[in-house]
Backbone as a printed PyTorch tensor [residue, N CA C, xyz], in Angstrom:
tensor([[[  0.8170,  -1.1840,   0.0000],
         [  0.0000,   0.0000,   0.0000],
         [  0.8680,   1.2590,   0.0000]],

        [[  1.9110,   1.2820,   0.8320],
         [  2.8070,   2.4300,   0.9100],
         [  3.5410,   2.6300,  -0.4100]],

        [[  3.9030,   1.5030,  -1.0350],
         [  4.5920,   1.5650,  -2.3160],
         [  3.6820,   2.1880,  -3.3870]],

        [[  2.4010,   1.8220,  -3.3820],
         [  1.4300,   2.3620,  -4.3340],
         [  1.2390,   3.8580,  -4.1090]],

        [[  1.1470,   4.2810,  -2.8610],
         [  0.9730,   5.6990,  -2.5330],
         [  2.2040,   6.5000,  -2.9640]],

        [[  3.4060,   5.9300,  -2.7760],
         [  4.6330,   6.6120,  -3.1710],
         [  4.6900,   6.7510,  -4.6910]],

        [[  4.2950,   5.7060,  -5.4060],
         [  4.2880,   5.7410,  -6.8640],
         [  3.2740,   6.7770,  -7.3620]],

        [[  2.0910,   6.8300,  -6.7310],
         [  1.0670,   7.7920,  -7.1010],
         [  1.5460,   9.2240,  -6.8440]],

        [[  2.1940,   9.4460,  -5.7180],
         [  2.7060,  10.7720,  -5.3890],
         [  3.7730,  11.2010,  -6.3940]],

        [[  4.6620,  10.2680,  -6.7610],
         [  5.6970,  10.5640,  -7.7500],
         [  5.0640,  10.9040,  -9.0960]],

        [[  4.0580,  10.1350,  -9.4920],
         [  3.3570,  10.3760, -10.7460],
         [  2.7130,  11.7710, -10.7490]],

        [[  2.0590,  12.1300,  -9.6670],
         [  1.3950,  13.4380,  -9.5860],
         [  2.3960,  14.5880,  -9.6470]],

        [[  3.5270,  14.4320,  -8.9630],
         [  4.5540,  15.4720,  -8.9890],
         [  5.1000,  15.6310, -10.4070]],

        [[  5.3880,  14.5320, -11.0640],
         [  5.9240,  14.5850, -12.4310],
         [  4.9060,  15.1840, -13.3980]],

        [[  3.6600,  14.7770, -13.2790],
         [  2.6010,  15.2940, -14.1480],
         [  2.4290,  16.7990, -13.9450]],

        [[  2.4340,  17.2330, -12.6950],
         [  2.3090,  18.6550, -12.3970],
         [  3.4700,  19.4270, -13.0030]],

        [[  4.6820,  18.8900, -12.9090],
         [  5.8510,  19.5400, -13.4740],
         [  5.7170,  19.6680, -14.9930]],

        [[  5.2990,  18.6000, -15.6620],
         [  5.1580,  18.6150, -17.1180],
         [  4.1180,  19.6490, -17.5430]],

        [[  2.9560,  19.6830, -16.9120],
         [  1.9120,  20.6420, -17.2720],
         [  2.3500,  22.0770, -16.9750]],

        [[  3.0340,  22.2890, -15.8740],
         [  3.5180,  23.6250, -15.5400],
         [  4.5340,  24.0870, -16.5730]],

        [[  5.4360,  23.2140, -16.9610],
         [  6.4290,  23.5440, -17.9730],
         [  5.7610,  23.8340, -19.3140]],

        [[  4.7890,  23.0170, -19.6940],
         [  4.0860,  23.2120, -20.9620],
         [  3.3370,  24.5390, -20.9710]],

        [[  2.6820,  24.8960, -19.8800],
         [  1.9650,  26.1660, -19.8120],
         [  2.9180,  27.3510, -19.8770]],

        [[  4.0620,  27.2170, -19.2430],
         [  5.0410,  28.3000, -19.2560],
         [  5.5940,  28.5180, -20.6620]],

        [[  5.6590,  27.4720, -21.4600],
         [  6.2010,  27.5660, -22.8070],
         [  5.1730,  28.0120, -23.8340]],

        [[  3.8820,  27.9210, -23.5220],
         [  2.8580,  28.2800, -24.4910],
         [  2.6940,  29.7950, -24.5450]],

        [[  2.3110,  30.2860, -25.7080],
         [  2.0560,  31.7040, -25.8640],
         [  0.7100,  31.8860, -26.5440]],

        [[  0.0680,  32.9670, -26.2060],
         [ -1.2030,  33.3020, -26.8200],
         [ -0.9290,  34.1480, -28.0550]],

        [[ -1.5410,  33.7930, -29.1620],
         [ -1.3390,  34.5180, -30.3970],
         [ -2.6130,  35.2850, -30.7080]],

        [[ -2.5130,  36.6040, -30.6600],
         [ -3.6220,  37.4600, -31.0410],
         [ -3.2940,  38.0730, -32.3850]],

        [[ -4.2750,  38.1590, -33.2760],
         [ -3.9930,  38.7980, -34.5650],
         [ -3.6360,  40.2630, -34.3610]],

        [[ -2.7890,  40.7730, -35.2040],
         [ -2.3750,  42.1750, -35.1490],
         [ -3.1040,  42.9510, -36.2350]],

        [[ -3.4670,  44.2120, -35.9510],
         [ -4.1350,  45.0060, -36.9880],
         [ -3.2000,  45.2670, -38.1610]],

        [[ -3.7940,  45.4380, -39.3290],
         [ -3.0430,  45.6480, -40.5670],
         [ -3.5850,  46.8620, -41.3110]],

        [[ -2.7140,  47.5290, -42.0760],
         [ -3.1390,  48.6130, -42.9560],
         [ -3.7970,  48.0150, -44.1810]],

        [[ -4.7990,  48.7060, -44.6790],
         [ -5.4820,  48.2670, -45.8890],
         [ -5.6350,  49.4770, -46.7940]],

        [[ -4.7000,  49.6430, -47.7040],
         [ -4.6870,  50.8350, -48.5480],
         [ -5.7710,  50.8110, -49.6160]],

        [[ -6.2410,  49.6460, -50.0030],
         [ -7.2280,  49.5590, -51.0770],
         [ -8.6720,  49.5390, -50.5740]],

        [[ -8.8780,  49.6910, -49.2760],
         [-10.2240,  49.5930, -48.7040],
         [-11.0180,  50.8690, -48.9860]],

        [[-12.2270,  50.6950, -49.5270],
         [-13.1420,  51.8060, -49.7520],
         [-14.4550,  51.4340, -49.0790]],

        [[-14.8370,  52.1840, -48.0470],
         [-16.0890,  51.8350, -47.3560],
         [-17.2980,  52.0600, -48.2490]],

        [[-18.2840,  51.2080, -48.0710],
         [-19.5170,  51.2940, -48.8420],
         [-20.5410,  52.0390, -48.0050]],

        [[-20.9450,  53.2090, -48.4520],
         [-21.8640,  54.0450, -47.6890],
         [-23.3120,  53.8350, -48.0950]],

        [[-23.5620,  52.8760, -48.9610],
         [-24.9360,  52.6470, -49.4150],
         [-25.3150,  51.1960, -49.2010]],

        [[-26.5910,  50.9480, -49.0540],
         [-27.0930,  49.5840, -49.0980],
         [-28.4480,  49.6130, -49.7800]],

        [[-28.7990,  48.5020, -50.3840],
         [-29.9950,  48.4710, -51.2140],
         [-31.2630,  48.4650, -50.3710]],

        [[-32.3550,  48.8240, -50.9860],
         [-33.6570,  48.8740, -50.3230],
         [-34.0570,  47.4860, -49.8150]],

        [[-33.5690,  46.4290, -50.4530],
         [-33.9550,  45.0630, -50.0760],
         [-33.3270,  44.6300, -48.7540]],

        [[-32.2510,  45.2860, -48.3630],
         [-31.5980,  44.9280, -47.1130],
         [-32.3040,  45.6090, -45.9480]],

        [[-32.3590,  44.9050, -44.8340],
         [-32.9220,  45.5190, -43.6420],
         [-31.9240,  46.4730, -43.0210]],

        [[-32.4160,  47.3380, -42.1780],
         [-31.5410,  48.2310, -41.4440],
         [-31.4950,  47.7650, -40.0020]],

        [[-30.3050,  47.6300, -39.4940],
         [-30.1180,  47.1630, -38.1250],
         [-29.3150,  48.1870, -37.3320]],

        [[-29.4490,  48.1040, -36.0310],
         [-28.7330,  48.9850, -35.1300],
         [-27.6390,  48.1860, -34.4250]],

        [[-26.4850,  48.7980, -34.2860],
         [-25.3440,  48.1840, -33.6190],
         [-24.8440,  49.1380, -32.5470]],

        [[-24.3400,  48.5810, -31.4750],
         [-23.6870,  49.3740, -30.4360],
         [-22.1940,  49.1300, -30.5630]],

        [[-21.4460,  50.2110, -30.6810],
         [-19.9950,  50.1310, -30.8020],
         [-19.3890,  50.8000, -29.5790]],

        [[-18.5760,  50.0610, -28.8530],
         [-17.9240,  50.5680, -27.6520],
         [-16.4160,  50.5940, -27.9010]],

        [[-15.8320,  51.7820, -27.7920],
         [-14.4090,  51.9500, -28.0760],
         [-13.7000,  52.4320, -26.8120]],

        [[-12.7360,  51.6330, -26.3600],
         [-11.9440,  52.0110, -25.1890],
         [-10.6200,  52.5850, -25.6790]],

        [[-10.3560,  53.8330, -25.3020],
         [ -9.1020,  54.4820, -25.6600],
         [ -8.0410,  54.1250, -24.6190]],

        [[ -6.8690,  53.7980, -25.0940],
         [ -5.7730,  53.3770, -24.2290],
         [ -5.3500,  54.4950, -23.2800]],

        [[ -4.8510,  54.1010, -22.1350],
         [ -4.3110,  55.0660, -21.1720],
         [ -2.9650,  55.6190, -21.6360]],

        [[ -2.3730,  55.0370, -22.6860],
         [ -1.1310,  55.5780, -23.2370],
         [ -1.3840,  56.3780, -24.5180]],

        [[ -2.6570,  56.6740, -24.8090],
         [ -3.0240,  57.5430, -25.9240],
         [ -2.7900,  58.9960, -25.5060]],

        [[ -2.7000,  59.9300, -26.4590],
         [ -2.6550,  61.3380, -26.0540],
         [ -3.8800,  61.6850, -25.2000]],

        [[ -3.7610,  62.7620, -24.4040],
         [ -4.8340,  63.1380, -23.4810],
         [ -6.1740,  63.2670, -24.2060]],

        [[ -6.1610,  63.8040, -25.3930],
         [ -7.3710,  63.8970, -26.2310],
         [ -6.9130,  63.9510, -27.6770]],

        [[ -7.8430,  63.7860, -28.6030],
         [ -7.5090,  63.9130, -30.0080],
         [ -8.5550,  64.7640, -30.7010]],

        [[ -8.0910,  65.5720, -31.6310],
         [ -8.9860,  66.3420, -32.4920],
         [ -9.0720,  65.6820, -33.8620]],

        [[ -8.4560,  64.5090, -33.9880],
         [ -8.4380,  63.8050, -35.2700],
         [ -9.8290,  63.3090, -35.6440]],

        [[-10.0480,  63.1740, -36.9450],
         [-11.2950,  62.6050, -37.4450],
         [-11.1780,  61.0860, -37.3770]],

        [[-12.1650,  60.4440, -36.7450],
         [-12.1450,  58.9950, -36.5600],
         [-13.3920,  58.4130, -37.2210]],

        [[-13.1950,  57.4350, -38.0970],
         [-14.3000,  56.7300, -38.7570],
         [-14.0870,  55.2410, -38.5730]],

        [[-15.1510,  54.4700, -38.7760],
         [-15.0000,  53.0120, -38.7170],
         [-15.9020,  52.3500, -39.7370]],

        [[-15.5220,  51.1460, -40.0810],
         [-16.3150,  50.3170, -40.9740],
         [-16.1460,  48.8690, -40.5320]],

        [[-17.2540,  48.1300, -40.4980],
         [-17.1930,  46.7200, -40.1220],
         [-18.2170,  45.9550, -40.9380]],

        [[-18.0630,  44.6380, -40.9540],
         [-19.0010,  43.8340, -41.7180],
         [-18.7690,  42.3520, -41.5630]],

        [[-19.4590,  41.6140, -42.4380],
         [-19.4140,  40.1510, -42.3870],
         [-18.7320,  39.5890, -43.6250]],

        [[-18.6790,  38.2940, -43.7170],
         [-18.0120,  37.6190, -44.8340],
         [-18.8410,  37.6170, -46.1080]],

        [[-20.0620,  38.1410, -46.0680],
         [-20.9670,  38.0950, -47.2220],
         [-21.1400,  39.4560, -47.8860]],

        [[-20.2980,  40.4110, -47.5460],
         [-20.3310,  41.7140, -48.2000],
         [-21.2270,  42.7450, -47.5300]],

        [[-21.8620,  42.4090, -46.4270],
         [-22.6640,  43.3860, -45.7000],
         [-21.7160,  44.2580, -44.8890]],

        [[-21.7980,  45.5720, -45.1050],
         [-20.8380,  46.4790, -44.4890],
         [-21.5510,  47.6670, -43.8490]],

        [[-21.1090,  48.0100, -42.6580],
         [-21.6190,  49.1780, -41.9370],
         [-20.5040,  50.2010, -41.9040]],

        [[-20.8370,  51.4370, -42.2820],
         [-19.8510,  52.5120, -42.3300],
         [-20.3200,  53.6600, -41.4440]],

        [[-19.4610,  54.1050, -40.5550],
         [-19.7820,  55.2180, -39.6590],
         [-18.6950,  56.2810, -39.7830]],

        [[-18.9530,  57.3100, -40.5970],
         [-17.9610,  58.3770, -40.7270],
         [-18.0060,  59.3300, -39.5430]],

        [[-16.8790,  59.8700, -39.2110],
         [-16.7730,  60.9430, -38.2210],
         [-17.4580,  60.6570, -36.9010]],

        [[-16.9320,  59.6930, -36.1610],
         [-17.4210,  59.4220, -34.8090],
         [-16.9180,  60.4670, -33.8220]],

        [[-15.8690,  61.1580, -34.1920],
         [-15.2060,  62.0960, -33.2870],
         [-16.0440,  63.3620, -33.0800]],

        [[-15.8700,  63.9470, -31.9310],
         [-16.4720,  65.2380, -31.6060],
         [-15.7020,  65.8120, -30.4250]],

        [[-14.6730,  66.6280, -30.6930],
         [-13.8360,  67.1440, -29.6060],
         [-14.6330,  67.9000, -28.5400]],

        [[-15.7580,  68.5020, -28.9200],
         [-16.5520,  69.2390, -27.9330],
         [-17.1870,  68.3050, -26.9110]],

        [[-17.4470,  67.0470, -27.3070],
         [-18.0620,  66.1030, -26.3720],
         [-17.0270,  65.2190, -25.6840]],

        [[-15.7500,  65.5030, -25.9190],
         [-14.6460,  64.7860, -25.2760],
         [-14.5870,  63.2980, -25.6370]],

        [[-14.8960,  62.9780, -26.8770],
         [-14.7520,  61.5850, -27.3100],
         [-13.2740,  61.2550, -27.4750]],

        [[-12.9670,  60.0070, -27.2410],
         [-11.6340,  59.4460, -27.4450],
         [-10.5660,  60.0910, -26.5690]],

        [[-10.9350,  60.4660, -25.3520],
         [ -9.9340,  60.9340, -24.4050],
         [ -9.2100,  59.7400, -23.7990]],

        [[ -8.0050,  59.9750, -23.3410],
         [ -7.1870,  58.9370, -22.7210],
         [ -7.9730,  58.2200, -21.6100]],

        [[ -7.8670,  56.8980, -21.5520],
         [ -8.4700,  56.0370, -20.5200],
         [-10.0070,  56.0730, -20.5090]],

        [[-10.6210,  56.4990, -21.5810],
         [-12.0900,  56.5830, -21.5930],
         [-12.6900,  55.5180, -22.5030]],

        [[-13.9710,  55.2650, -22.2900],
         [-14.7320,  54.3680, -23.1700],
         [-15.8920,  55.1640, -23.7350]],

        [[-16.0030,  55.1550, -25.0510],
         [-17.0760,  55.8570, -25.7420],
         [-17.9680,  54.8430, -26.4300]],

        [[-19.2670,  55.0800, -26.3520],
         [-20.2480,  54.1590, -26.9290],
         [-21.0800,  54.8980, -27.9660]],

        [[-21.2670,  54.2440, -29.1130],
         [-21.9990,  54.8380, -30.2310],
         [-23.0820,  53.8830, -30.7070]],

        [[-24.2000,  54.4250, -31.1170],
         [-25.2370,  53.6580, -31.7920],
         [-25.0510,  53.9040, -33.2850]],

        [[-24.8480,  52.8310, -34.0410],
         [-24.5810,  52.9270, -35.4710],
         [-25.6260,  52.1080, -36.2070]],

        [[-26.1900,  52.6800, -37.2650],
         [-27.1720,  51.9460, -38.0780],
         [-26.5600,  51.6150, -39.4310]],

        [[-27.0100,  50.5100, -39.9820],
         [-26.5340,  50.1000, -41.2920],
         [-27.2300,  48.8250, -41.6980]],

        [[-26.7810,  48.2300, -42.7940],
         [-27.3990,  46.9860, -43.2350],
         [-27.2240,  45.8900, -42.1850]],

        [[-28.1960,  45.0350, -42.0690],
         [-28.0800,  43.8990, -41.1590],
         [-26.9520,  43.0010, -41.6420]],

        [[-26.2760,  42.3730, -40.7120],
         [-25.1300,  41.5330, -41.0680],
         [-25.2960,  40.1430, -40.4640]],

        [[-24.5030,  39.2370, -40.9910],
         [-24.2870,  37.9730, -40.3090],
         [-23.1800,  38.2570, -39.3000]],

        [[-22.4990,  37.2460, -38.8100],
         [-21.4740,  37.4700, -37.7860],
         [-20.3880,  38.4180, -38.3010]],

        [[-20.1140,  39.4320, -37.5310],
         [-19.1130,  40.4330, -37.9000],
         [-17.7250,  39.8020, -37.7990]],

        [[-16.9490,  39.9720, -38.8730],
         [-15.6180,  39.3560, -38.8710],
         [-14.5260,  40.3170, -39.3080]],

        [[-14.8820,  41.5540, -39.6430],
         [-13.8260,  42.5200, -39.9210],
         [-14.1960,  43.8880, -39.3710]],

        [[-13.1760,  44.6580, -39.0630],
         [-13.3270,  46.0150, -38.5520],
         [-12.1090,  46.8200, -38.9500]],

        [[-12.3630,  47.9960, -39.4910],
         [-11.2830,  48.9220, -39.8170],
         [-11.5980,  50.2880, -39.2320]],

        [[-10.5660,  50.9430, -38.7020],
         [-10.6610,  52.3050, -38.2080],
         [ -9.8590,  53.2030, -39.1410]],

        [[-10.3050,  54.4440, -39.2580],
         [ -9.6120,  55.4310, -40.0790],
         [ -9.3920,  56.6800, -39.2340]],

        [[ -8.1720,  57.1820, -39.2360],
         [ -7.8350,  58.3950, -38.4940],
         [ -7.2120,  59.4020, -39.4380]],

        [[ -7.6970,  60.6370, -39.3560],
         [ -7.1290,  61.7120, -40.1490],
         [ -6.8690,  62.9010, -39.2290]],

        [[ -5.6160,  63.2960, -39.0960],
         [ -5.2670,  64.4200, -38.2270],
         [ -3.8490,  64.3170, -37.7330]],

        [[ -3.5070,  65.2030, -36.7840],
         [ -2.1230,  65.3060, -36.3320],
         [ -1.9100,  64.9500, -34.8660]],

        [[ -2.9880,  64.7600, -34.1160],
         [ -2.8360,  64.4960, -32.6830],
         [ -2.3950,  63.0720, -32.3800]],

        [[ -2.8910,  62.1110, -33.1450],
         [ -2.6480,  60.7020, -32.8640],
         [ -3.7300,  60.1470, -31.9540]],

        [[ -3.8740,  58.8390, -31.9870],
         [ -4.9000,  58.1880, -31.1720],
         [ -4.5840,  56.7010, -31.0700]],

        [[ -4.7580,  56.1630, -29.8550],
         [ -4.4560,  54.7510, -29.5990],
         [ -5.6500,  54.0710, -28.9400]],

        [[ -6.4840,  53.3880, -29.7320],
         [ -7.5680,  52.6240, -29.1230],
         [ -7.0190,  51.3380, -28.5080]],

        [[ -7.6510,  50.9040, -27.4440],
         [ -7.2790,  49.6350, -26.8290],
         [ -8.1360,  48.5070, -27.4000]],

        [[ -9.4610,  48.6630, -27.2910],
         [-10.3740,  47.6480, -27.8110],
         [-11.5790,  48.3140, -28.4650]],

        [[-12.1550,  47.5910, -29.4040],
         [-13.4230,  47.9840, -30.0180],
         [-14.3410,  46.7840, -29.9060]],

        [[-15.5210,  46.9860, -29.3120],
         [-16.5130,  45.9190, -29.1680],
         [-17.7610,  46.3100, -29.9240]],

        [[-18.3140,  45.3540, -30.6440],
         [-19.5150,  45.6010, -31.4340],
         [-20.5900,  44.6180, -30.9890]],

        [[-21.7570,  45.1700, -30.6960],
         [-22.9030,  44.3770, -30.2660],
         [-24.0290,  44.6110, -31.2580]],

        [[-24.7180,  43.5550, -31.6160],
         [-25.8830,  43.6730, -32.4850],
         [-26.9490,  42.6980, -32.0320]],

        [[-28.1730,  42.9830, -32.4070],
         [-29.2940,  42.1580, -31.9700],
         [-29.2110,  40.7360, -32.5190]],

        [[-28.7930,  40.6110, -33.7740],
         [-28.7900,  39.3030, -34.4270],
         [-27.4030,  38.6730, -34.5470]],

        [[-26.4000,  39.2910, -33.9390],
         [-25.0370,  38.7590, -34.0320],
         [-24.4250,  38.6690, -32.6430]],

        [[-23.4640,  37.7730, -32.5130],
         [-22.7240,  37.6700, -31.2490],
         [-21.8320,  38.8880, -31.1020]],

        [[-21.6520,  39.3310, -29.8730],
         [-20.7250,  40.4330, -29.6120],
         [-19.3250,  40.0120, -30.0480]],

        [[-18.5910,  40.9600, -30.5910],
         [-17.2400,  40.6610, -31.0500],
         [-16.3100,  41.7760, -30.5660]],

        [[-15.1010,  41.3950, -30.1920],
         [-14.1000,  42.3510, -29.7140],
         [-12.8720,  42.2950, -30.6090]],

        [[-12.3420,  43.4710, -30.8940],
         [-11.1070,  43.5880, -31.6610],
         [-10.1020,  44.3290, -30.7790]],

        [[ -8.9200,  43.7400, -30.6200],
         [ -7.8980,  44.2720, -29.7230],
         [ -6.8230,  45.0000, -30.5290]],

        [[ -6.7770,  46.3100, -30.3930],
         [ -5.7940,  47.1340, -31.1010],
         [ -4.5680,  47.3590, -30.2160]],

        [[ -4.7060,  48.1930, -29.2040],
         [ -3.6220,  48.5800, -28.3060],
         [ -2.3800,  49.0440, -29.0640]],

        [[ -2.6250,  49.7950, -30.1300],
         [ -1.5500,  50.3820, -30.9260],
         [ -2.0800,  51.6570, -31.5680]],

        [[ -1.1830,  52.5570, -31.9040],
         [ -1.5940,  53.8000, -32.5370],
         [ -2.1060,  53.5410, -33.9530]],

        [[ -3.1630,  54.2470, -34.3070],
         [ -3.7360,  54.1260, -35.6450],
         [ -2.9500,  55.0550, -36.5740]],

        [[ -2.4150,  54.5210, -37.6700],
         [ -1.6740,  55.3860, -38.6010],
         [ -2.6080,  56.4310, -39.2220]],

        [[ -2.0410,  57.5290, -39.6430],
         [ -2.8090,  58.6130, -40.2500],
         [ -3.1250,  58.3050, -41.7180]],

        [[ -4.3810,  58.5260, -42.0950],
         [ -4.7570,  58.4860, -43.5020],
         [ -4.8630,  57.1160, -44.1360]],

        [[ -5.0410,  56.0780, -43.3260],
         [ -5.1600,  54.7310, -43.8860],
         [ -6.1460,  53.9270, -43.0450]],

        [[ -6.9070,  53.0610, -43.6900],
         [ -7.7980,  52.1590, -42.9470],
         [ -6.9220,  51.1220, -42.2700]],

        [[ -7.1850,  50.8890, -40.9810],
         [ -6.2930,  50.0500, -40.1740],
         [ -7.1380,  49.1500, -39.2910]],

        [[ -6.9280,  47.8350, -39.3970],
         [ -7.7280,  46.9500, -38.5620],
         [ -7.5470,  45.4870, -38.8800]],

        [[ -8.6670,  44.7830, -38.7750],
         [ -8.6540,  43.3230, -38.8070],
         [ -9.6380,  42.7940, -39.8470]],

        [[ -9.2190,  41.7630, -40.5490],
         [-10.1400,  40.9890, -41.3810],
         [ -9.9470,  39.5310, -40.9890]],

        [[-10.8640,  39.0520, -40.1520],
         [-10.8010,  37.6710, -39.6720],
         [-11.8110,  36.7870, -40.3830]],

        [[-12.3530,  37.2570, -41.5000],
         [-13.3980,  36.5060, -42.1900],
         [-12.9030,  35.1540, -42.6730]],

        [[-11.7170,  35.1030, -43.2800],
         [-11.1840,  33.8110, -43.7350],
         [-10.8820,  32.9060, -42.5640]],

        [[-10.3980,  33.4770, -41.4820],
         [-10.1170,  32.6960, -40.2680],
         [-11.4040,  32.1100, -39.7150]],

        [[-12.4460,  32.9310, -39.6610],
         [-13.7370,  32.4650, -39.1380],
         [-14.3050,  31.3700, -40.0220]],

        [[-14.1740,  31.5490, -41.3420],
         [-14.7030,  30.5310, -42.2640],
         [-13.9250,  29.2260, -42.1400]],

        [[-12.6010,  29.3260, -41.9880],
         [-11.8290,  28.0930, -41.8800],
         [-12.0910,  27.3890, -40.5510]],

        [[-12.3190,  28.1730, -39.4850],
         [-12.6300,  27.5490, -38.2160],
         [-13.9900,  26.8660, -38.2770]],

        [[-14.9450,  27.5000, -38.9360],
         [-16.2960,  26.9210, -39.0340],
         [-16.2670,  25.6540, -39.8850]],

        [[-15.4660,  25.6660, -40.9610],
         [-15.4590,  24.4930, -41.8270],
         [-14.6730,  23.3390, -41.2070]],

        [[-13.7630,  23.6470, -40.2860],
         [-12.9880,  22.5640, -39.6750],
         [-13.6880,  21.9790, -38.4550]],

        [[-14.7800,  22.6050, -38.0250],
         [-15.4770,  22.1060, -36.8410],
         [-16.3520,  20.9290, -37.1680]]])
């Protein structure tokens, strides 16, 4: 009996060591935002498409400038070409996009399937560093995009995870 308990204790210690070592060696891979120079937002949708409302919550990083006077726009959509475009979310008089703040916007546009891409556009000289952008819709799951980097001036910058989402769905 003592021999069995000693063997079990040795096994547990070794197993714990292996799992601890494996966890220490693993890294989390988050996609990084990319510039998209050829992106042109679609500001129209056909009469046949429904109009849906989305809530967009943008958290500005605590390492962003204290405030920005830059023009900030966004566009997001699904893998089927449904795109929502929101020009000029910024309003310096209302203190949007201040350091360490979260701003929430109601955006309307064509109804979408699951949102899989998001691009932000910044035009100006102050600079701006969003931390996260979360999008909520009535018919779609909430989705979060993690930036935590400065948005370059004059270019659409963000994520297109549509192919990733499609490959994950097809491999399930």
